[in-house]
C-alpha positions in Angstrom: 122.0 112.2 100.4 119.8 110.8 103.0 118.9 107.0 102.7 114.8 106.5 102.5 112.8 103.5 103.6 109.2 102.4 103.2 108.4 100.0 106.2 104.8 98.7 105.4 102.5 97.6 108.5 104.4 100.4 110.9 101.9 101.8 112.9 102.6 99.2 115.6 104.7 96.3 116.8 107.2 95.1 114.9 107.0 97.8 111.8 106.6 100.5 114.3 110.0 99.5 116.1 111.7 99.7 113.0 110.6 102.9 111.9 111.7 104.5 115.1 115.1 102.5 114.9 115.7 103.9 111.0 114.4 107.2 111.7 117.2 107.4 114.9 120.0 106.2 112.1 119.5 109.1 110.0 116.4 107.8 107.5 113.6 109.3 105.8 111.2 107.0 107.0 108.0 106.5 105.9 105.2 105.0 108.0 103.0 103.0 106.2 99.1 101.8 107.1 96.2 101.0 106.2 93.6 100.9 109.0 95.5 102.1 111.5 95.4 106.1 111.2 95.5 107.3 114.7 98.4 104.6 115.7 100.2 106.0 112.3 99.8 109.0 112.5 100.5 109.6 116.5 104.1 107.6 115.7 105.1 110.3 112.8 104.0 112.9 115.2 106.3 111.9 117.8 109.4 111.3 115.7 108.9 114.5 113.8 108.7 116.2 116.8 111.9 114.7 117.9 113.3 116.3 114.3 113.3 113.2 112.4 112.2 113.3 109.0 109.2 110.5 108.9 105.8 110.9 106.6 102.6 108.4 106.8 101.8 106.9 103.5 98.0 105.3 103.7 98.1 101.8 101.4 96.4 98.7 101.4 99.5 96.4 100.5 96.7 93.5 99.1 95.9 96.2 96.4 98.6 97.0 93.7 97.5 100.5 92.6 97.9 101.6 95.9 101.5 100.4 96.7 102.3 101.9 93.3 100.6 105.2 94.7 103.2 104.8 97.9 106.4 104.4 96.2 105.5 107.7 93.8 104.8 109.2 96.9 107.8 108.5 99.0 109.7 109.4 95.1 108.3 112.6 95.2 109.1 113.7 98.8 112.1 112.0 98.8 113.6 111.3 95.9 114.9 107.7 96.6 113.5 104.6 97.6 116.8 102.6 99.3 115.3 100.1 101.8 112.0 98.4 101.6 110.9 96.3 104.6 107.6 94.4 104.0 106.4 93.9 107.0 102.6 94.3 107.0 100.5 90.8 107.8 97.8 89.6 109.9 97.4 86.7 111.9 94.5 84.0 111.5 94.2 80.8 114.0 91.7 77.9 113.0 91.9 74.2 112.4 91.9 73.8 108.4 88.1 72.5 109.0 87.1 76.1 110.4 89.0 77.8 107.6 87.1 79.3 104.8 88.3 80.3 101.5 87.6 84.2 102.5 89.3 83.6 105.4 92.6 82.0 103.1 92.2 84.3 100.9 92.6 87.3 103.0 96.0 85.8 104.7 97.8 85.2 101.0 96.3 88.4 99.9 98.0 90.8 102.7 101.1 88.4 103.7 102.3 87.1 100.4 100.6 89.0 98.2 101.4 92.3 99.7 105.2 91.3 99.8 104.6 90.7 95.8 103.2 93.8 95.1 105.6 96.0 97.3 108.2 94.4 95.6 106.9 94.9 92.1 106.4 98.4 92.6 109.6 99.3 94.3 111.9 96.7 91.7 112.2 99.7 88.9 113.2 102.6 91.4 116.0 100.5 92.7 116.8 98.8 89.2 117.3 102.4 88.1 119.4 103.4 91.0 121.2 100.2 90.6 121.0 99.6 94.3 118.4 98.8 97.4 117.8 96.3 100.0 114.5 94.4 100.1 113.5 92.8 103.7 110.4 90.4 104.4 109.0 89.8 107.2 108.3 86.2 107.6 108.1 84.1 110.3 109.0 80.7 112.0 106.0 78.8 111.1 106.6 79.4 107.1 109.8 77.5 107.6 108.2 74.6 110.0 104.3 75.0 110.1 102.4 75.9 112.7 99.1 73.7 113.6 95.5 75.4 113.8 97.6 78.1 111.2 97.6 76.5 107.7 97.1 79.8 106.2 99.5 81.7 108.0 102.1 79.1 107.5 101.5 78.9 103.6 101.8 82.6 103.3 104.9 83.2 105.4 106.4 80.1 103.6 105.5 81.7 100.2 107.3 84.9 101.5 110.5 82.9 102.2 109.8 81.5 98.4 109.6 84.8 97.3 112.6 86.2 98.8 115.3 83.3 97.5 113.7 83.6 93.9 113.9 87.3 93.7 117.3 87.6 95.4 118.5 85.8 92.7 116.7 88.2 89.9 117.9 91.5 91.6 121.8 90.6 92.3 122.6 91.3 89.1 121.3 95.0 89.8 123.3 95.6 92.9 120.0 94.8 95.0 120.0 92.6 98.2 116.6 90.8 99.3 116.5 89.1 102.4 114.3 87.5 104.9 113.6 87.6 108.9 111.5 84.7 110.3 110.8 86.1 113.8 109.7 83.9 116.6 107.5 84.4 119.7 107.4 88.2 119.5 105.6 90.3 122.5 103.5 92.2 119.7 99.5 92.1 119.5 99.5 89.7 117.2 100.0 87.3 120.0 97.3 89.2 122.4 95.1 85.8 121.8 97.1 83.7 123.7 96.5 83.2 127.6 98.9 83.4 130.1 99.2 79.7 130.4 99.4 79.4 126.6 102.6 81.7 126.5 103.8 80.2 129.8 104.1 76.4 127.9 105.2 78.1 124.5 108.3 80.0 126.4 109.3 76.8 128.5 110.2 75.6 124.7 112.1 78.2 123.9 116.0 77.6 124.5 116.6 81.1 125.5 113.8 80.6 127.9 112.0 83.5 127.4 109.4 85.8 124.1 111.4 88.2 122.1 110.7 91.8 121.6 110.1 93.8 118.5 113.2 96.2 118.9 115.1 93.1 118.6 113.3 92.1 114.9 114.4 95.5 114.0 118.0 95.8 114.7 118.4 92.9 112.6 116.5 94.5 110.1 119.0 97.6 110.1 121.5 95.1 110.1 120.1 93.7 106.9 120.1 97.4 105.7 123.9 98.3 106.4 126.8 97.7 104.9 127.9 95.3 107.0 125.4 92.5 105.0 126.2 93.8 101.3 127.4 90.5 100.5 124.3 88.7 102.3 121.2 88.1 99.9 118.3 85.5 99.4 119.2 84.5 103.3 116.4 83.6 106.1 117.4 84.9 109.7 115.5 83.1 112.1 115.2 85.4 115.1 113.6 83.0 117.5 115.5 82.3 120.6 116.6 78.7 119.3 112.5 77.4 119.2 113.9 76.9 115.2 117.2 75.3 114.7 
């Protein structure tokens, strides 16, 4: 039976690249979106048109009822949830004096609580299956912190802590839980940076370039493969050497 993956926030960027790769590798793929209906459905139609097994599912990951429904719809359509890639996230830049409680709550709700909700929704399914893979997309800023990104760094650091704790909790059920901590990746999330800012950033990266979404997707696919069955509770940095 074909395996099934849910990729949250997969209408574009890293999530879309991940959905495409898993589809090409023979998975049933659930493309999750919240507001990006057109992008999600365009990607889905493209993949289905090429013979891949793909559906879309709207869900705000910050809402537990919606993540529960997403998992139920996935089970109804495909019969299992073998891999969960928690990719949905939003960025925010600003001094802490400019970051109000509403901004902070929004970042935490989507970037951290969203991961918790999706993990909680999918855990009973994977425990029942005695198998499963959870991959959480964190950030190098969750490892070392970023100036003017206190809320984002806190949320992504929380994802790392959640990953390590859940890995210990679910290991007896044959479920692995790992995180990926991307560095500067060429996606819309970095569109706010000027050319000069990007160049300054790239000059500090030992490999001398930005990463791309396909490189993060490849790591996610590796973590879901048989080659990574003995890896759990780990944080894989994909940052060109920026954080060592």
